C-alpha positions as a printed NumPy array, in Angstrom:
array([[-15.457,  -0.926, -16.86 ],
       [-16.884,  -2.574, -13.741],
       [-15.076,  -5.602, -12.343],
       [-16.452,  -7.952,  -9.688],
       [-13.862,  -9.228,  -7.17 ],
       [-15.809, -12.47 ,  -6.633],
       [-14.92 , -13.466, -10.197],
       [-11.261, -13.745,  -9.142],
       [-11.28 , -16.061,  -6.114],
       [ -8.048, -16.831,  -4.268],
       [ -6.17 , -20.049,  -5.011],
       [ -6.933, -22.876,  -2.583],
       [ -5.026, -26.131,  -2.967],
       [ -7.807, -28.488,  -1.852],
       [-11.067, -28.465,   0.143],
       [ -9.179, -30.028,   3.063],
       [ -6.329, -27.527,   3.053],
       [ -7.639, -25.914,   6.243],
       [ -9.163, -29.052,   7.821],
       [ -7.17 , -32.044,   9.12 ],
       [ -9.131, -35.289,   9.433],
       [ -6.602, -37.67 ,  10.965],
       [ -5.084, -36.989,  14.373],
       [ -1.412, -37.518,  15.06 ],
       [ -0.462, -40.436,  17.345],
       [ -1.019, -39.702,  21.045],
       [  2.704, -39.342,  21.736],
       [  3.016, -36.6  ,  19.088],
       [  0.108, -34.392,  20.054],
       [ -0.743, -31.951,  22.822],
       [ -3.785, -32.816,  24.942],
       [ -5.71 , -30.02 ,  26.636],
       [ -9.13 , -29.833,  28.236],
       [-10.513, -26.879,  26.255],
       [ -8.768, -25.074,  23.391],
       [ -9.657, -21.418,  22.848],
       [ -8.352, -19.851,  19.635],
       [ -7.88 , -16.108,  20.034],
       [ -6.559, -14.011,  22.902],
       [ -9.07 , -11.183,  22.574],
       [-12.027, -10.263,  24.815],
       [-14.227, -13.205,  23.753],
       [-11.595, -15.915,  24.172],
       [-10.175, -14.578,  27.406],
       [-13.599, -14.009,  28.969],
       [-14.412, -17.613,  28.06 ],
       [-11.226, -18.853,  29.74 ],
       [-11.853, -16.902,  32.95 ],
       [-15.505, -17.851,  33.229],
       [-14.802, -21.529,  32.573],
       [-12.067, -21.624,  35.212],
       [-14.4  , -19.909,  37.696],
       [-16.888, -22.736,  37.179],
       [-14.204, -25.422,  37.361],
       [-12.82 , -23.961,  40.598],
       [-16.004, -25.132,  42.317],
       [-15.875, -28.564,  40.653],
       [-12.469, -30.15 ,  41.336],
       [-13.514, -33.536,  39.959],
       [-14.261, -32.13 ,  36.487],
       [-11.155, -29.949,  36.646],
       [ -8.992, -32.98 ,  37.378],
       [-10.455, -34.911,  34.441],
       [ -9.286, -32.156,  32.086],
       [ -5.638, -32.971,  32.791],
       [ -2.582, -30.825,  33.335],
       [ -3.797, -28.073,  30.969],
       [ -7.527, -27.642,  31.555],
       [ -7.823, -24.451,  29.473],
       [ -5.423, -23.325,  26.742],
       [ -5.674, -20.004,  24.882],
       [ -3.911, -20.006,  21.505],
       [ -2.941, -16.53 ,  20.282],
       [ -1.024, -15.851,  17.072],
       [  0.299, -12.422,  18.117],
       [  3.391, -11.744,  20.197],
       [  1.068, -11.081,  23.146],
       [ -2.641, -11.04 ,  23.791],
       [ -3.899,  -7.773,  22.338],
       [ -1.116,  -7.549,  19.755],
       [ -3.6  ,  -7.794,  16.895],
       [ -6.59 ,  -6.2  ,  18.68 ],
       [ -7.976,  -2.826,  17.646],
       [-11.265,  -1.051,  18.217],
       [-12.694,   2.424,  18.832],
       [-13.506,   1.609,  21.684],
       [-16.359,   2.638,  23.957],
       [-17.439,  -0.384,  25.993],
       [-20.642,  -1.07 ,  27.863],
       [-19.65 ,  -2.229,  31.364],
       [-22.322,  -4.839,  32.157],
       [-20.703,  -8.132,  31.08 ],
       [-17.278,  -7.26 ,  32.513],
       [-18.918,  -6.378,  35.849],
       [-20.603,  -9.785,  35.877],
       [-17.421, -11.606,  34.918],
       [-15.401, -10.022,  37.727],
       [-17.924,  -8.906,  40.359],
       [-15.217,  -8.435,  42.998],
       [-13.104,  -6.099,  40.837],
       [-14.002,  -2.438,  41.163],
       [-14.394,  -0.486,  37.914],
       [-11.57 ,   1.789,  39.066],
       [ -9.219,  -1.194,  38.561],
       [-10.234,  -1.758,  34.933],
       [ -7.857,  -0.66 ,  32.133],
       [-10.196,   2.241,  31.33 ],
       [ -9.729,   5.881,  30.372],
       [-12.924,   6.823,  32.165],
       [-16.619,   6.837,  31.432],
       [-18.432,   9.014,  28.934],
       [-20.804,  11.697,  30.162],
       [-21.042,  14.012,  27.127],
       [-21.752,  13.186,  23.47 ],
       [-21.721,  15.188,  20.251],
       [-22.697,  14.099,  16.745],
       [-21.921,  16.242,  13.712],
       [-23.075,  16.16 ,  10.132],
       [-19.992,  17.188,   8.176],
       [-20.968,  19.237,   5.123],
       [-17.41 ,  20.247,   4.228],
       [-13.997,  20.626,   5.879],
       [-15.138,  23.901,   7.415],
       [-18.794,  23.176,   8.21 ],
       [-19.905,  20.719,  10.909],
       [-23.569,  20.876,  11.933],
       [-24.358,  19.452,  15.408],
       [-27.261,  16.995,  15.493],
       [-29.446,  17.692,  18.533],
       [-30.695,  15.902,  20.447],
       [-28.02 ,  13.239,  20.163],
       [-29.429,  10.327,  18.106],
       [-30.066,   7.302,  20.376],
       [-27.409,   5.022,  18.816],
       [-24.683,   7.536,  19.699],
       [-25.529,   7.993,  23.375],
       [-22.675,   6.611,  25.464],
       [-23.296,   7.831,  28.991],
       [-21.713,   5.421,  31.481],
       [-19.722,   3.508,  28.867],
       [-15.955,   3.086,  29.312],
       [-13.421,   4.384,  26.801],
       [-10.809,   1.641,  26.502],
       [ -7.969,   0.402,  24.367],
       [ -8.993,  -3.119,  23.362],
       [ -5.297,  -4.063,  23.102],
       [ -4.78 ,  -3.017,  26.739],
       [ -8.059,  -4.648,  27.771],
       [ -6.958,  -7.936,  26.208],
       [ -3.642,  -7.912,  28.073],
       [ -5.516,  -7.215,  31.344],
       [ -7.967, -10.04 ,  30.632],
       [ -5.029, -12.332,  29.81 ],
       [ -3.486, -11.641,  33.214],
       [ -6.823, -12.436,  34.878],
       [ -7.146, -15.688,  32.931],
       [ -3.602, -16.732,  33.817],
       [ -4.257, -16.005,  37.494],
       [ -7.227, -18.368,  37.272],
       [ -5.1  , -21.128,  35.716],
       [ -5.303, -20.657,  31.939],
       [ -2.291, -21.661,  29.86 ],
       [ -1.752, -18.977,  27.203],
       [  0.291, -19.925,  24.135],
       [  1.235, -16.71 ,  22.359],
       [  3.101, -16.567,  19.029],
       [  1.142, -19.683,  18.02 ],
       [ -0.956, -19.715,  14.866],
       [ -3.915, -22.08 ,  14.504],
       [ -3.764, -23.167,  10.874],
       [ -6.039, -26.225,  10.548],
       [ -9.199, -27.412,  12.237],
       [ -9.057, -30.991,  13.549],
       [-12.257, -32.827,  12.568],
       [-12.73 , -36.522,  13.272],
       [-16.006, -38.331,  12.514],
       [-17.865, -35.047,  12.202],
       [-16.668, -33.681,  15.564],
       [-14.157, -30.864,  16.081],
       [-11.299, -32.269,  18.144],
       [ -9.051, -29.204,  18.362],
       [ -6.638, -27.375,  16.086],
       [ -3.324, -27.855,  14.31 ],
       [ -0.749, -25.212,  15.171],
       [  1.367, -23.732,  12.413],
       [  4.966, -24.533,  11.584],
       [  7.673, -22.066,  12.559],
       [ 10.944, -21.408,  10.784],
       [ 10.012, -21.846,   7.141],
       [ 11.481, -19.687,   4.391],
       [  9.778, -17.726,   1.629],
       [  9.295, -20.827,  -0.498],
       [  8.207, -23.057,   2.37 ],
       [ 11.631, -24.596,   2.893],
       [ 12.724, -25.607,   6.375],
       [ 15.229, -23.184,   7.905],
       [ 17.781, -24.219,  10.567],
       [ 15.376, -23.07 ,  13.332],
       [ 12.41 , -25.008,  11.915],
       [  9.79 , -26.262,  14.394],
       [  6.824, -28.303,  13.1  ],
       [  3.318, -27.59 ,  14.295],
       [  1.372, -29.898,  16.557],
       [ -2.122, -31.275,  16.909],
       [ -3.707, -29.594,  19.938],
       [ -6.505, -31.998,  20.878],
       [ -9.313, -30.819,  23.154],
       [-12.671, -31.882,  24.51 ],
       [-14.123, -28.55 ,  23.332],
       [-12.838, -25.888,  20.947],
       [-13.819, -22.212,  20.976],
       [-13.059, -20.127,  17.891],
       [-12.752, -16.523,  19.072],
       [-10.417, -15.383,  16.321],
       [-12.005, -12.013,  15.631],
       [-12.809, -10.681,  12.18 ],
       [-12.271, -12.986,   9.243],
       [-11.124, -15.79 ,  11.494],
       [ -9.2  , -18.331,   9.436],
       [-10.569, -21.44 ,  11.167],
       [-13.95 , -19.778,  11.652],
       [-14.283, -19.601,   7.878],
       [-13.225, -23.244,   7.568],
       [-15.751, -24.303,  10.223],
       [-18.582, -22.334,   8.609],
       [-17.974, -24.167,   5.335],
       [-17.319, -27.582,   6.909],
       [-20.517, -27.582,   8.965],
       [-22.65 , -25.363,   6.68 ],
       [-23.181, -22.922,   9.544],
       [-24.215, -20.068,   7.228],
       [-26.981, -22.024,   5.485],
       [-30.146, -19.917,   5.419],
       [-28.282, -16.83 ,   6.626],
       [-27.439, -13.65 ,   4.754],
       [-23.832, -13.298,   3.601],
       [-21.639, -11.445,   6.059],
       [-20.535,  -7.964,   4.957],
       [-17.671,  -5.9  ,   6.32 ],
       [-16.262,  -2.451,   6.914],
       [-12.673,  -1.334,   7.385],
       [-11.683,   0.944,  10.248],
       [ -8.406,   2.844,  10.448],
       [ -7.459,   4.342,  13.806],
       [ -4.903,   6.704,  15.262],
       [ -4.088,   7.663,  18.864],
       [ -2.772,  11.171,  19.511],
       [ -1.189,  12.841,  22.47 ],
       [ -2.836,  16.27 ,  22.716],
       [ -2.186,  19.339,  24.896],
       [ -5.849,  19.916,  25.771],
       [ -8.228,  17.232,  27.072],
       [-11.24 ,  16.325,  24.948],
       [-14.355,  16.669,  27.07 ],
       [-16.833,  14.631,  25.064],
       [-17.259,  11.702,  22.716],
       [-17.598,  12.831,  19.102],
       [-19.058,  11.042,  16.073],
       [-19.474,  12.429,  12.57 ],
       [-21.406,  11.516,   9.434],
       [-21.047,  12.804,   5.875],
       [-17.89 ,  14.372,   4.446],
       [-15.353,  13.168,   3.297],
       [-17.711,  10.425,   2.027],
       [-19.99 ,  11.024,  -0.941],
       [-23.765,  10.853,  -0.561],
       [-24.93 ,   9.26 ,  -3.826],
       [-26.096,   5.653,  -4.048],
       [-23.805,   5.294,  -7.088],
       [-20.7  ,   5.11 ,  -4.868],
       [-22.11 ,   3.138,  -1.876],
       [-19.923,   5.041,   0.59 ],
       [-21.349,   4.187,   4.009],
       [-19.456,   5.031,   7.185],
       [-18.383,   7.688,   9.633],
       [-15.873,   8.67 ,  12.272],
       [-15.275,   8.629,  16.002],
       [-13.139,  10.784,  18.291],
       [-12.908,   9.541,  21.891],
       [-11.078,  11.059,  24.88 ],
       [ -8.403,   8.808,  26.365],
       [ -7.778,  10.462,  29.707],
       [ -6.411,  13.982,  29.982],
       [ -3.694,  13.812,  27.338],
       [ -4.744,  11.465,  24.529],
       [ -7.539,  11.013,  21.996],
       [ -8.534,   8.082,  19.808],
       [ -9.867,   8.903,  16.357],
       [-10.718,   6.804,  13.392],
       [-12.809,   6.379,  10.274],
       [-14.883,   3.371,   9.204],
       [-16.148,   2.691,   5.66 ],
       [-18.144,  -0.265,   4.331],
       [-16.216,  -2.566,   1.995],
       [-18.983,  -2.733,  -0.611],
       [-17.975,   0.69 ,  -1.966],
       [-17.652,   1.033,  -5.736],
       [-14.771,   3.444,  -6.368],
       [-11.555,   1.421,  -6.548],
       [ -9.565,   4.437,  -5.355],
       [-11.333,   4.726,  -1.991],
       [ -8.71 ,   4.337,   0.747],
       [ -9.951,   4.421,   4.333],
       [ -6.459,   5.365,   5.539],
       [ -6.42 ,   8.367,   3.226],
       [-10.024,   9.281,   4.033],
       [ -8.924,   9.497,   7.686],
       [ -6.034,  11.78 ,   6.699],
       [ -8.48 ,  13.931,   4.705],
       [-10.883,  14.011,   7.666],
       [ -8.087,  15.387,   9.874],
       [ -7.833,  18.472,   7.655],
       [-11.268,  19.645,   8.858],
       [-11.57 ,  22.524,  11.311],
       [-13.37 ,  20.277,  13.79 ],
       [-10.533,  17.751,  14.005],
       [ -7.662,  20.211,  13.615],
       [ -8.845,  22.092,  16.717],
       [ -8.641,  18.856,  18.724],
       [ -5.244,  17.762,  17.4  ],
       [ -3.542,  21.181,  17.277],
       [ -0.122,  20.932,  18.906],
       [ -0.417,  17.185,  19.33 ],
       [  1.567,  14.15 ,  18.227],
       [  0.478,  10.859,  16.689],
       [  1.604,   7.921,  18.856],
       [ -0.244,   4.891,  17.473],
       [ -1.966,   3.676,  14.311],
       [ -3.747,   0.515,  13.225],
       [ -6.487,  -0.973,  11.066],
       [ -9.088,  -3.705,  11.387],
       [-12.108,  -5.015,   9.501],
       [-15.498,  -5.046,  11.228],
       [-18.46 ,  -7.406,  10.588],
       [-21.487,  -5.317,   9.594],
       [-24.038,  -7.895,   8.436],
       [-25.927,  -7.84 ,  11.728],
       [-28.519, -10.289,  12.957],
       [-29.42 , -11.939,   9.644],
       [-25.762, -12.625,   8.799],
       [-24.828, -14.33 ,  12.065],
       [-23.961, -17.974,  11.337],
       [-25.053, -20.872,  13.471],
       [-22.681, -20.571,  16.406],
       [-22.079, -24.197,  17.312],
       [-21.094, -27.502,  15.755],
       [-20.189, -30.813,  17.422],
       [-17.218, -30.056,  19.676],
       [-17.   , -26.356,  18.739],
       [-18.421, -22.872,  19.388],
       [-17.94 , -19.451,  17.758],
       [-17.708, -16.236,  19.795],
       [-17.169, -12.531,  19.232],
       [-16.552, -10.822,  15.892],
       [-16.08 , -14.17 ,  14.146],
       [-19.744, -14.846,  14.922],
       [-20.785, -11.434,  13.579],
       [-21.515, -10.   ,  17.035],
       [-21.329,  -6.288,  16.249],
       [-24.109,  -3.725,  16.531],
       [-23.428,  -1.428,  13.56 ],
       [-25.646,   1.572,  14.412],
       [-24.366,   1.657,  17.997],
       [-20.727,   0.916,  17.101],
       [-20.568,  -1.717,  19.835],
       [-19.097,  -5.204,  19.964],
       [-16.694,  -5.608,  22.903],
       [-19.339,  -6.244,  25.543],
       [-21.01 ,  -8.756,  23.206],
       [-17.675, -10.566,  22.828],
       [-17.259, -10.777,  26.606],
       [-20.841, -11.961,  27.04 ],
       [-20.471, -14.569,  24.283],
       [-17.28 , -15.885,  25.891],
       [-19.075, -16.271,  29.213],
       [-22.044, -18.041,  27.597],
       [-19.691, -20.326,  25.675],
       [-17.918, -21.235,  28.925],
       [-21.19 , -22.07 ,  30.676],
       [-22.294, -24.275,  27.773],
       [-18.934, -26.045,  27.613],
       [-18.953, -26.651,  31.362],
       [-22.304, -28.42 ,  31.107],
       [-20.962, -30.545,  28.24 ],
       [-17.796, -31.443,  30.099],
       [-19.751, -32.624,  33.121],
       [-22.02 , -34.815,  31.005],
       [-19.366, -35.972,  28.522],
       [-21.229, -34.378,  25.586],
       [-19.857, -32.515,  22.561],
       [-23.319, -31.18 ,  21.667],
       [-23.143, -27.44 ,  22.333],
       [-26.328, -26.353,  20.544],
       [-27.677, -24.845,  23.769],
       [-25.165, -22.042,  23.193],
       [-27.077, -20.76 ,  20.161],
       [-30.206, -20.283,  22.245],
       [-28.248, -18.709,  25.088],
       [-26.868, -16.096,  22.69 ],
       [-30.307, -15.53 ,  21.182],
       [-31.812, -14.958,  24.637],
       [-29.031, -12.585,  25.756],
       [-28.561,  -8.896,  24.993],
       [-26.579, -10.016,  21.929],
       [-29.619, -11.54 ,  20.263],
       [-32.025,  -8.867,  21.528],
       [-29.909,  -5.886,  20.442],
       [-28.897,  -7.291,  17.071],
       [-32.469,  -8.284,  16.26 ],
       [-33.625,  -4.75 ,  17.033],
       [-31.053,  -3.36 ,  14.557],
       [-31.374,  -6.253,  12.109],
       [-31.884,  -4.171,   8.946],
       [-29.806,  -1.09 ,   9.723],
       [-26.931,  -1.467,   7.23 ],
       [-28.824,  -2.52 ,   4.121],
       [-30.807,   0.71 ,   3.43 ],
       [-27.638,   2.725,   2.876],
       [-27.263,   0.964,  -0.463],
       [-29.918,   3.502,  -1.545],
       [-27.689,   6.433,  -0.652],
       [-27.015,   8.544,   2.429],
       [-30.29 ,  10.46 ,   2.602],
       [-32.711,   7.658,   1.718],
       [-30.784,   5.215,   3.896],
       [-30.709,   7.671,   6.803],
       [-34.454,   8.222,   6.645],
       [-35.208,   4.492,   6.597],
       [-32.827,   3.668,   9.456],
       [-34.236,   6.539,  11.525],
       [-37.667,   4.917,  11.209],
       [-36.146,   1.581,  12.182],
       [-34.474,   3.139,  15.239],
       [-37.663,   4.828,  16.437],
       [-39.71 ,   1.64 ,  15.944],
       [-36.97 ,  -0.63 ,  17.405],
       [-36.667,  -2.417,  14.084],
       [-40.375,  -3.022,  13.533],
       [-40.745,  -0.57 ,  10.646],
       [-39.771,  -1.107,   7.95 ],
       [-39.745,  -4.757,   9.   ],
       [-39.089,  -8.01 ,   7.193],
       [-35.7  ,  -9.355,   6.211],
       [-33.568,  -7.102,   4.071],
       [-31.009,  -9.016,   2.051],
       [-27.25 ,  -8.498,   1.943],
       [-24.952,  -9.163,  -0.963],
       [-21.31 , -10.099,  -0.531],
       [-18.808,  -7.26 ,  -0.654],
       [-16.941,  -9.171,  -3.353],
       [-20.11 ,  -9.088,  -5.5  ],
       [-20.115,  -5.277,  -5.503],
       [-18.533,  -3.885,  -8.69 ],
       [-15.374,  -1.8  ,  -8.585],
       [-14.652,   0.947, -11.101],
       [-11.847,   3.476, -11.438],
       [-13.345,   6.644,  -9.975],
       [-11.849,   9.887,  -8.754],
       [-11.962,   9.589,  -4.96 ],
       [ -8.182,   9.682,  -4.671],
       [ -7.897,  13.165,  -6.218],
       [ -8.982,  14.802,  -2.939],
       [ -6.548,  13.02 ,  -0.608],
       [ -4.052,  15.361,   1.079],
       [ -0.335,  14.97 ,   0.521],
       [  1.253,  13.577,   3.721],
       [  3.042,  16.302,   5.67 ],
       [  4.445,  14.08 ,   8.443],
       [  2.844,  16.294,  11.081],
       [ -0.928,  15.899,  10.778],
       [ -1.235,  13.662,   7.742],
       [  0.805,  10.517,   7.124],
       [  1.553,   7.933,   4.468],
       [  0.815,   4.243,   4.87 ],
       [  4.365,   2.957,   5.308],
       [  5.193,   5.309,   8.176],
       [  1.926,   4.202,   9.758],
       [  2.824,   0.516,   9.463],
       [  6.143,   1.297,  11.139],
       [  4.488,   2.66 ,  14.308],
       [  2.151,  -0.361,  14.476],
       [  5.127,  -2.37 ,  15.77 ],
       [  4.941,  -4.755,  12.812],
       [  7.954,  -7.067,  13.003],
       [  7.205,  -9.702,  10.362],
       [ 10.513, -11.15 ,   9.184],
       [ 11.452, -10.492,   5.582],
       [ 11.922, -14.172,   4.714],
       [  8.63 , -15.411,   6.194],
       [  6.255, -17.437,   4.   ],
       [  3.468, -15.538,   2.243],
       [  0.217, -15.838,   4.247],
       [ -1.996, -13.908,   1.778],
       [ -3.874, -15.687,  -0.989],
       [ -4.791, -13.61 ,  -4.037],
       [ -4.81 , -14.056,  -7.77 ],
       [ -1.648, -12.39 ,  -9.008],
       [ -2.928, -11.515, -12.505],
       [ -6.18 ,  -9.549, -12.299],
       [ -7.868,  -6.673, -14.145],
       [ -6.42 ,  -3.239, -13.488],
       [ -9.608,  -2.152, -11.693],
       [ -9.312,  -4.922,  -9.104],
       [ -5.573,  -4.39 ,  -8.644],
       [ -6.248,  -0.698,  -7.988],
       [ -9.028,  -1.577,  -5.529],
       [ -6.649,  -3.771,  -3.529],
       [ -3.863,  -1.182,  -3.71 ],
       [ -6.004,   1.684,  -2.431],
       [ -8.041,  -0.373,   0.058],
       [ -5.085,  -1.868,   1.916],
       [ -3.999,   0.448,   4.76 ],
       [ -0.546,  -1.156,   4.89 ],
       [  0.586,  -0.91 ,   1.223],
       [  0.629,  -4.686,   0.841],
       [ -0.554,  -4.628,  -2.797],
       [  1.504,  -2.868,  -5.439],
       [  1.124,  -2.41 ,  -9.171],
       [  4.37 ,  -2.468, -11.185],
       [  5.288,   0.873, -12.754],
       [  5.466,  -0.706, -16.198],
       [  2.037,  -2.382, -15.913],
       [ -0.419,  -1.635, -18.738],
       [ -3.018,   1.089, -18.123],
       [ -5.779,  -1.345, -19.123],
       [ -6.215,  -5.084, -19.019],
       [ -4.642,  -7.584, -16.624],
       [ -1.768,  -6.61 , -14.35 ],
       [  0.559,  -8.729, -12.221],
       [  0.04 ,  -7.652,  -8.605],
       [  3.037,  -7.489,  -6.26 ],
       [  2.183,  -8.678,  -2.718],
       [  4.344,  -7.099,   0.008],
       [  2.951,  -9.457,   2.617],
       [  5.497,  -8.559,   5.309],
       [  3.737,  -5.163,   5.599],
       [  0.465,  -6.85 ,   6.568],
       [ -1.183,  -5.723,   9.83 ],
       [ -3.795,  -8.513,   9.774],
       [ -6.757,  -6.194,   9.155],
       [ -8.583,  -8.843,   7.118],
       [-10.058,  -6.506,   4.482],
       [ -8.635,  -8.507,   1.565],
       [-10.852, -11.475,   2.441],
       [-13.905,  -9.298,   1.781],
       [-12.696,  -8.213,  -1.647],
       [-11.625, -11.363,  -3.451],
       [ -8.59 , -12.63 ,  -1.527],
       [ -7.992, -14.661,   1.608],
       [ -5.985, -13.84 ,   4.71 ],
       [ -4.492, -16.903,   6.396],
       [ -2.54 , -16.843,   9.679],
       [  1.064, -15.669,   9.484],
       [  3.79 , -17.455,  11.374],
       [  3.167, -17.1  ,  15.097],
       [  4.47 , -13.789,  16.414],
       [  4.346, -11.99 ,  13.058],
       [  2.115,  -9.006,  12.398],
       [  1.611,  -5.834,  14.444],
       [  2.254,  -5.365,  18.126],
       [ -0.5  ,  -2.943,  19.065],
       [ -0.141,  -1.271,  22.463],
       [ -2.95 ,   1.28 ,  22.95 ],
       [ -5.262,   0.744,  19.959]])
């Protein structure tokens, strides 16, 4: 029987649960010039660019007070929750730091060789020649986005940014229709919300401008989109889940590799859209991962286990032979493209990066868009600060006129055709690529991932048994993510606890961190009471696409990614 996750929405106490409409008295709040939520590429690029502009305008800088720019990051450090492939176009970072040579970037080198394979089976990989245009990466930098974020954080701090790590932003401050900042989360509460001996209440962080650069499924981004109806007239955002590993290997990988096909199924019935990457990370490491759209139908599809299955192929085994896994992580990815991007500004506020849907799905690119968006946000804010305005609508047009708008418009209908299956979808998107999006044209509609039915299929029957050498279970993977969430922390995941078996299975298999568990004595059919092991959570955000809601954990909880 098909079950639709959207029919089981997460519990929300009130419409204002994530929005605070009355500011604390002045003596009880923190005043900053500009508040940036998220210590990833978008937020940190915004901080650096804004401080560059303010350095040449001491009068405006002085008006912003003792803390002109604050970056609020929920992880233990900037980059702690950041994960990507990642193969980055260099343009925006060059513009942001024109005096820094590329040799000083946290990069594993540039790509000069590409290979794309159509995987027919574990033993058969057909090379696609010439390399399809979306997969050409010559001149792009292979990076760890976690390392890149820490490097960008150091640059922002050198310029004068105040970075508050281990600080969750839990509520959006809105006064008279204008965003005035954020409310930071409490620390030191127990499982049931009780105050522990080390309890510290959150604070209102009040700012003249607020940038939400929270990444995928941003908590306050979602609140802002609803509060200001920023998605009106847009297509619903859709998502994929990527699971990544980093391996130390004895032989260097000499090219960037992408694959399509196996272990995914081709038929439209299952809606299995995705593929893999394998990137060289210097002479002794490789990054590999698998990405699958979250509108798939089979409840037993597990991207973590699909990656383990993928590693049993001859192609991958040759690369990993004699190697050792050293890192693992998972993250959701916005795949809706141009038509799903919300309006990016509201009075007093701007959205940047993945939270604004700035990912080019066919080209697997988003980092350089995040950096560009942060720079454009900073330039718009600077103009507003000088004139005393909280109207940042010029930012929307700046993004539209940049490579973000141009590239995403060109690939505006690339994801949707794969709902017709691998072969039909591939043919249509090939025509779109060749015509730069002109044919087939028009506006192809999305439907929410939670509106896609889930059924109990047989995908799980092919997953390999973990051997601890090449294939691994989920819990050992969570362990090497550096996750240090305390056992008595409050639950930050909102889901219905009693749901149909099909939905419970979908959550159980989908989650790469074994957060959702079905009791052994649960009935084979009908409703089951889901167990939520929320301290396992690595903040991937996939649950928000499939009927639940991820809210921020206590500051400092979650993974501590190093080279993902």
